[in-house]
C-alpha positions as CSV (number, residue, x, y, z in Angstrom):
1,M,1.1,-1.4,-2.6
2,T,-1.0,-4.0,-4.1
3,S,-4.7,-4.8,-3.2
4,D,-3.9,-7.4,-0.7
5,G,-1.8,-4.7,1.2
6,S,1.6,-6.1,0.6
7,L,4.1,-3.9,-1.5
8,D,5.0,-5.8,-4.8
9,D,8.3,-5.3,-6.9
10,T,7.0,-7.0,-9.8
11,R,5.5,-3.9,-11.6
12,T,6.8,-1.1,-14.1
13,V,7.9,1.9,-12.3
14,I,6.7,5.4,-14.2
15,S,9.5,7.6,-14.0
16,A,8.9,10.9,-12.3
17,A,10.6,14.2,-13.8
18,R,12.8,13.8,-10.5
19,D,13.5,12.2,-7.6
20,E,11.9,13.7,-4.4
21,S,13.7,13.4,-1.1
22,F,12.1,13.3,2.2
23,Q,13.0,13.0,5.8
24,V,10.7,9.7,6.4
25,V,8.4,8.1,4.3
26,V,5.1,6.9,5.8
27,I,3.4,3.9,3.7
28,G,-0.2,3.9,4.5
29,A,-3.1,6.1,5.8
30,G,-5.1,4.5,8.3
31,Q,-5.4,5.4,12.0
32,A,-1.9,3.7,12.3
33,G,-0.1,6.3,9.2
34,L,-2.0,9.3,10.4
35,S,-1.0,8.8,13.9
36,A,2.9,8.9,12.8
37,S,2.4,11.7,10.1
38,K,0.7,13.7,13.3
39,L,3.8,13.4,15.4
40,L,6.1,14.0,12.5
41,T,4.4,17.3,11.7
42,D,4.5,18.5,15.3
43,R,7.7,17.8,15.4
44,G,8.7,19.6,12.0
45,V,9.7,16.7,10.2
46,H,10.2,16.8,6.2
47,H,7.5,13.7,5.5
48,V,5.0,12.5,3.2
49,V,2.2,9.6,3.6
50,L,1.7,7.4,0.7
51,E,-1.6,5.6,0.4
52,R,-2.7,3.5,-2.5
53,H,-6.4,4.6,-2.1
54,Q,-7.7,7.4,0.2
55,I,-7.6,8.0,4.0
56,G,-9.1,5.2,5.8
57,H,-9.9,3.0,2.9
58,E,-10.4,-0.2,4.9
59,W,-13.1,1.3,6.8
60,R,-14.7,2.3,4.0
61,Q,-14.3,-1.0,1.4
62,H,-13.6,-3.5,3.5
63,R,-16.5,-3.4,6.3
64,W,-20.0,-4.5,6.2
65,D,-22.8,-2.0,6.1
66,T,-24.1,-2.6,10.1
67,F,-20.1,-2.8,11.3
68,C,-19.7,-0.9,14.6
69,L,-16.4,-1.2,16.6
70,V,-16.4,-3.4,19.4
71,T,-14.8,-1.2,21.6
72,P,-16.1,2.0,23.1
73,N,-16.1,5.6,21.7
74,W,-13.9,6.7,24.7
75,Q,-11.0,4.5,23.8
76,C,-10.8,6.1,20.6
77,R,-7.6,8.4,21.1
78,L,-5.2,9.2,18.0
79,P,-2.4,11.2,19.0
80,G,-3.9,14.7,19.9
81,F,-7.4,13.5,18.8
82,P,-9.4,11.8,21.4
83,Y,-12.8,11.2,20.7
84,A,-14.9,14.2,21.4
85,G,-18.5,13.1,20.4
86,D,-21.8,13.1,22.6
87,D,-21.6,9.3,22.9
88,P,-18.6,7.9,24.6
89,E,-20.0,4.9,25.9
90,G,-21.2,4.0,22.0
91,F,-19.6,2.2,19.4
92,M,-19.3,4.2,15.9
93,P,-20.5,2.6,13.0
94,R,-18.7,2.2,9.9
95,A,-19.6,5.9,8.6
96,E,-18.6,7.8,11.7
97,I,-15.4,5.8,11.8
98,V,-14.6,7.0,8.8
99,S,-15.8,10.4,9.8
100,Y,-13.5,10.3,12.6
101,L,-10.5,9.6,10.3
102,E,-11.3,12.4,8.0
103,E,-11.8,15.0,10.6
104,Y,-8.4,13.9,12.4
105,A,-6.7,14.5,9.0
106,A,-8.0,18.0,8.7
107,S,-6.9,18.9,12.2
108,F,-3.3,19.2,11.3
109,G,-2.9,18.6,7.4
110,P,-1.2,15.7,6.5
111,P,1.0,15.4,4.1
112,V,-0.9,12.4,2.2
113,R,-0.6,11.7,-1.2
114,E,-3.5,9.4,-2.3
115,G,-3.4,7.3,-5.2
116,V,-0.1,6.4,-5.1
117,D,1.1,2.8,-5.2
118,V,4.0,1.7,-3.7
119,I,6.0,-1.1,-5.7
120,G,9.4,-1.6,-3.7
121,V,11.3,-0.6,-0.8
122,S,15.0,-1.1,-0.9
123,K,18.3,0.2,1.1
124,R,20.5,2.6,-1.3
125,E,24.4,2.4,-1.1
126,D,24.5,5.6,1.1
127,G,22.3,4.1,3.6
128,R,19.2,5.8,2.7
129,F,15.8,4.2,1.7
130,A,14.7,4.2,-2.2
131,V,10.8,4.0,-2.1
132,R,9.8,3.1,-5.8
133,T,6.2,4.1,-6.7
134,D,3.9,4.4,-9.9
135,R,4.4,8.0,-10.0
136,G,8.3,7.9,-9.4
137,T,11.2,7.1,-6.9
138,L,11.1,8.9,-3.4
139,S,14.3,8.8,-1.0
140,A,14.2,9.0,2.8
141,D,16.5,8.5,5.6
142,A,13.8,6.5,7.4
143,V,10.6,4.3,6.0
144,V,7.5,3.7,8.5
145,V,5.5,1.0,6.9
146,A,1.6,1.3,8.4
147,I,0.2,-0.9,6.5
148,G,-1.1,-3.1,9.9
149,G,-0.9,-7.1,9.2
150,Y,-4.2,-8.2,7.7
151,H,-3.4,-8.8,4.3
152,R,-4.4,-12.0,2.6
153,P,-7.7,-13.3,3.4
154,I,-7.7,-17.3,4.4
155,V,-9.4,-19.5,2.1
156,P,-8.8,-22.9,3.0
157,P,-8.1,-25.1,0.2
158,V,-11.2,-27.1,0.5
159,A,-13.2,-24.3,-1.0
160,A,-11.9,-25.4,-4.3
161,G,-14.4,-28.4,-4.2
162,L,-17.3,-26.3,-3.9
163,P,-19.5,-26.2,-7.0
164,D,-20.0,-23.0,-9.3
165,S,-23.3,-23.1,-8.3
166,V,-22.4,-21.5,-4.5
167,T,-21.5,-18.1,-4.3
168,Q,-18.2,-17.7,-2.1
169,M,-17.1,-14.7,-0.7
170,Q,-14.7,-13.4,1.8
171,S,-15.8,-11.4,5.1
172,A,-13.8,-8.3,3.8
173,H,-15.9,-8.1,0.8
174,Y,-19.4,-8.9,2.3
175,R,-21.4,-5.6,2.6
176,R,-25.1,-6.9,3.4
177,P,-27.7,-9.6,2.7
178,E,-29.2,-8.4,0.0
179,D,-26.0,-9.0,-1.9
180,L,-25.9,-12.8,-1.6
181,P,-28.5,-15.1,-3.6
182,E,-31.8,-16.1,-2.2
183,G,-31.7,-19.2,0.2
184,G,-29.3,-20.4,3.1
185,V,-26.0,-19.1,3.7
186,L,-23.1,-21.1,5.4
187,V,-20.7,-18.5,7.3
188,V,-17.2,-20.6,8.0
189,G,-15.7,-19.0,11.1
190,S,-16.7,-17.6,14.8
191,G,-14.7,-14.8,15.6
192,Q,-15.7,-11.4,15.8
193,S,-16.4,-10.9,11.9
194,G,-17.9,-14.5,11.4
195,T,-20.6,-14.0,14.5
196,Q,-21.3,-10.7,13.6
197,I,-21.9,-11.7,9.9
198,A,-24.0,-14.5,10.7
199,E,-25.8,-12.4,13.0
200,D,-26.2,-9.6,10.2
201,L,-27.9,-12.5,8.2
202,F,-29.7,-14.1,10.7
203,L,-31.9,-10.6,11.9
204,A,-32.3,-10.0,8.2
205,G,-34.2,-13.2,8.3
206,R,-32.0,-15.5,6.3
207,D,-31.3,-19.3,7.0
208,V,-28.0,-19.5,8.5
209,H,-25.5,-22.0,9.1
210,L,-22.5,-21.5,11.0
211,C,-19.5,-23.2,11.3
212,T,-17.6,-22.9,14.9
213,G,-14.2,-22.7,15.9
214,K,-11.9,-22.1,19.3
215,A,-12.7,-18.4,19.5
216,P,-13.3,-16.9,23.0
217,R,-16.3,-14.7,23.9
218,V,-16.7,-12.0,26.1
219,N,-19.5,-10.3,27.7
220,R,-20.3,-6.6,26.5
221,A,-21.1,-5.5,30.3
222,Y,-20.6,-7.0,33.9
223,R,-21.6,-5.6,37.0
224,G,-23.0,-2.5,35.5
225,R,-20.3,-1.6,33.6
226,D,-18.8,-2.5,30.0
227,V,-16.2,-5.2,30.5
228,V,-14.0,-2.6,28.3
229,A,-13.9,-0.1,31.0
230,W,-13.3,-3.0,33.4
231,L,-10.5,-4.2,31.8
232,E,-8.9,-0.9,31.2
233,D,-9.0,-0.4,34.7
234,M,-7.2,-3.6,35.6
235,G,-4.5,-3.1,33.0
236,Y,-4.7,-5.4,30.7
237,Y,-4.3,-3.1,27.8
238,D,-1.1,-2.0,28.9
239,I,0.3,-5.6,29.0
240,P,3.4,-6.0,26.6
241,Y,2.9,-8.9,24.2
242,D,6.5,-10.5,25.5
243,E,4.9,-10.3,29.1
244,H,2.0,-12.0,28.4
245,P,1.2,-15.5,29.7
246,Q,0.9,-16.4,26.0
247,G,3.8,-14.8,24.5
248,E,4.1,-14.5,21.1
249,R,1.5,-16.8,20.5
250,V,-1.0,-14.0,21.5
251,R,-0.3,-12.2,18.1
252,A,-2.1,-15.2,16.5
253,K,-4.9,-15.2,19.1
254,T,-8.2,-15.0,17.8
255,N,-10.1,-11.7,19.0
256,H,-13.1,-12.7,21.3
257,Y,-16.5,-11.9,19.7
258,V,-19.0,-9.5,20.9
259,T,-20.9,-6.6,19.2
260,G,-21.1,-2.8,19.2
261,R,-24.3,-2.8,17.5
262,D,-27.8,-1.5,18.8
263,G,-26.0,0.1,21.5
264,G,-23.7,-2.7,22.5
265,R,-24.6,-6.4,23.7
266,D,-23.3,-10.0,23.8
267,I,-23.3,-12.6,21.1
268,D,-24.4,-15.6,22.5
269,L,-24.4,-18.1,19.8
270,R,-26.4,-20.3,22.0
271,V,-29.4,-18.0,22.1
272,H,-29.5,-17.6,18.3
273,A,-29.1,-21.4,17.7
274,K,-32.5,-21.6,20.4
275,A,-34.0,-19.4,18.0
276,G,-33.1,-21.1,14.6
277,M,-29.6,-20.5,13.5
278,R,-27.8,-23.6,12.8
279,L,-24.3,-24.5,14.4
280,Y,-21.7,-27.1,13.6
281,G,-18.5,-28.1,14.7
282,R,-15.1,-26.8,12.8
283,L,-15.1,-27.7,9.1
284,E,-13.5,-30.5,7.9
285,A,-14.0,-31.3,4.5
286,I,-16.0,-30.4,1.3
287,E,-17.1,-32.6,-1.5
288,G,-19.0,-31.5,-3.7
289,T,-22.3,-30.3,-1.9
290,E,-21.4,-32.3,1.0
291,V,-20.0,-30.4,3.6
292,R,-18.5,-32.3,6.7
293,F,-17.7,-31.0,10.3
294,A,-15.5,-31.7,13.1
295,P,-17.5,-33.0,16.3
296,D,-16.3,-30.3,18.4
297,L,-19.5,-28.0,18.5
298,A,-20.3,-28.3,22.2
299,S,-16.7,-28.1,23.0
300,N,-16.3,-25.0,21.1
301,L,-19.4,-23.4,23.0
302,D,-18.1,-24.6,25.9
303,Q,-14.4,-23.2,25.5
304,A,-16.1,-19.9,24.2
305,D,-18.6,-19.4,27.6
306,A,-15.4,-20.5,29.8
307,T,-13.2,-17.7,28.8
308,A,-16.3,-15.4,29.4
309,L,-16.4,-16.6,32.9
310,R,-12.6,-16.6,33.6
311,I,-12.9,-12.6,32.8
312,R,-15.8,-12.2,34.8
313,E,-14.2,-14.0,37.9
314,L,-11.0,-11.9,37.3
315,I,-13.7,-8.8,37.2
316,D,-14.9,-10.2,40.6
317,E,-11.3,-10.5,42.1
318,H,-10.6,-6.8,41.1
319,I,-13.8,-5.5,42.5
320,A,-13.2,-7.2,45.9
321,K,-9.8,-6.4,45.9
322,H,-10.3,-2.7,45.4
323,A,-14.1,-2.7,47.7
324,I,-15.6,-1.5,44.4
325,D,-19.6,-1.1,44.9
326,A,-20.8,-3.1,41.9
327,P,-24.0,-5.0,42.0
328,P,-23.5,-8.6,41.7
329,E,-25.0,-10.8,38.9
330,P,-26.5,-14.2,38.4
331,V,-23.9,-17.2,37.2
332,Y,-24.3,-17.8,33.6
333,T,-27.1,-20.5,32.6
334,P,-26.7,-21.8,29.1
335,P,-29.8,-21.2,27.2
336,W,-29.5,-23.7,24.7
337,T,-27.0,-27.1,24.4
338,P,-26.5,-29.0,21.1
339,D,-28.3,-32.5,21.7
340,R,-25.8,-34.2,19.1
341,E,-23.3,-33.2,16.9
342,V,-24.2,-32.8,12.8
343,M,-21.3,-34.2,11.1
344,S,-22.6,-33.3,7.8
345,L,-24.8,-31.0,5.3
346,D,-25.5,-31.4,2.0
347,L,-25.8,-28.1,0.7
348,D,-28.2,-28.8,-2.2
349,A,-30.9,-30.4,0.4
350,A,-30.6,-27.2,2.9
351,G,-30.9,-24.6,0.2
352,V,-27.5,-23.0,0.9
353,R,-26.5,-21.3,-2.1
354,S,-23.6,-19.1,-0.4
355,V,-20.7,-19.3,1.7
356,V,-18.9,-16.8,3.7
357,W,-15.5,-17.4,4.8
358,C,-14.6,-15.4,7.7
359,L,-11.5,-17.2,9.1
360,G,-9.1,-14.0,9.3
361,F,-6.0,-12.6,7.2
362,K,-2.4,-13.5,7.0
363,P,0.2,-11.0,7.1
364,N,2.2,-10.3,3.5
365,F,5.3,-9.0,3.8
366,G,6.8,-10.3,0.6
367,W,8.6,-7.5,-0.7
368,A,10.9,-7.0,2.6
369,A,14.4,-9.0,2.0
370,P,14.2,-12.6,3.8
371,D,16.2,-11.1,6.8
372,I,13.6,-8.7,7.7
373,L,11.0,-11.3,8.6
374,D,11.0,-14.4,10.8
375,A,10.0,-18.0,9.9
376,A,6.1,-17.2,9.8
377,G,6.9,-14.1,7.5
378,Y,5.9,-11.9,10.1
379,P,8.2,-8.5,10.4
380,K,11.0,-9.2,13.2
381,H,11.1,-6.1,15.3
382,H,10.8,-4.5,18.8
383,R,7.9,-2.5,19.4
384,G,8.1,-1.7,15.4
385,V,11.9,-1.0,15.2
386,S,13.1,-3.4,12.8
387,E,16.1,-5.2,12.5
388,T,17.3,-2.8,9.6
389,P,18.3,0.6,10.9
390,G,15.8,2.8,9.6
391,L,13.0,0.9,8.5
392,Y,10.2,0.8,11.2
393,F,6.1,-0.7,11.2
394,L,3.4,0.6,13.1
395,G,-0.2,-0.8,13.3
396,L,0.9,-4.6,13.4
397,P,-1.6,-6.8,15.7
398,W,0.1,-7.0,18.9
399,Q,2.9,-4.8,18.2
400,H,3.6,-3.9,21.7
401,T,-0.1,-4.3,23.4
402,W,-3.7,-5.4,22.4
403,G,-4.5,-2.0,21.2
404,S,-1.3,-1.7,18.9
405,A,-3.7,-2.4,15.8
406,R,-6.7,-0.1,17.3
407,F,-7.5,3.3,17.7
408,S,-7.2,2.8,21.3
409,G,-3.3,1.7,21.5
410,V,-1.6,3.0,18.2
411,A,-0.6,6.5,19.5
412,R,1.4,4.8,22.1
413,D,3.2,2.8,19.4
414,A,3.6,5.9,17.5
415,E,5.2,7.9,19.9
416,Y,7.6,4.9,20.4
417,V,8.5,5.0,16.6
418,V,8.8,8.1,15.9
419,E,10.8,9.3,18.8
420,H,13.6,6.5,17.8
421,V,13.1,7.7,14.1
422,L,14.6,11.1,15.2
423,E,16.9,9.5,17.7
424,N,18.5,7.2,14.9
425,A,17.3,7.3,11.9
426,V,16.8,11.0,10.5
427,R,20.4,12.2,9.4
428,G,21.4,14.8,11.8
429,I,18.1,15.9,12.6
430,R,16.8,16.6,16.2
431,T,14.3,19.8,15.5
432,A,13.9,22.5,17.8
433,A,10.3,21.2,18.6
434,T,12.0,17.9,19.7
435,V,14.8,19.8,22.0
């Protein structure tokens, strides 16, 4: 598996002493791959989990130092391993997330092989799969690809216009403010990563400039409870993507920005702007050290607030419908509004020495045969079951519901996929545990 999460079929295979055969090969040892392994282990299925790096690699290496979950700890419920710590309403920081995964693995001893690079998957003439790695070739009745859907960082073509004097970094490689050159920082993107990284830099005393987009926001808490708890009670996290009002489009939807930092709180960009953070509209062009913006900052802030307001209204309706005793809250009043749209910024004149790109990621399933993918390069599947018999996916964003790529919902998807594997893909096997 390549560094961007894709499977690459261009590298030389190092021959093993002999090929190995498994009923199932799972690719990836994050929360999705471990969830599949737990269920396969419980059912006595002969399988192996291949991981290019080590368990929980993405959490270890592609999150910044102050990163925290934005969902409460009680929503962490991997198969057979719900959160059991002493802070269910808290938000695990990065180190605790890694520990949670390590403890999960230790609880059942998954057959994980770390440091194994998968370089190709293909169907053999006998209907089984050949999984080619840099340690040899494995054969399997079924393959579960559990590498998620966030592979290639999005950096726009205009980035090439920045001079070499400006340091560029993608959000997955940002760790701490001290790693960036002294001076101001331009953060591009106002989704979860962009707003949290901009805040991290701002709280460290850096001069922060933030390009906003259409990302929505949500309140951390409302009427005495975390908003996640209200939404869970309202059944939001059980809505399948194909029943969601946005349908297929919801898979590309930007997540609402909020934070679990300092015990959890709102991120209100208006508050930060009032305190000195510079906000702009969408980035449009770069010419040398001049950056130009669209005149949509006010609209972006208004849309983010409107989303937060709609969620509050839905919670109000739920409270009224069920006669729940919950203290009312005052109507939100914007603490800051832009008095004009700033259309350009000269990085040299503003002392900006760094740009952090926070525009999300694209999936990369280029290893897959064309008929496995749709026109956008996304796997064609129903709840993780691909159109290629025996090939499955797990941990994709909105694979089935909002929680599919998260600790909250991957267990349900793993159960569905593993049951399908046993019933349809593993040759003649229905283990005693399953029966």
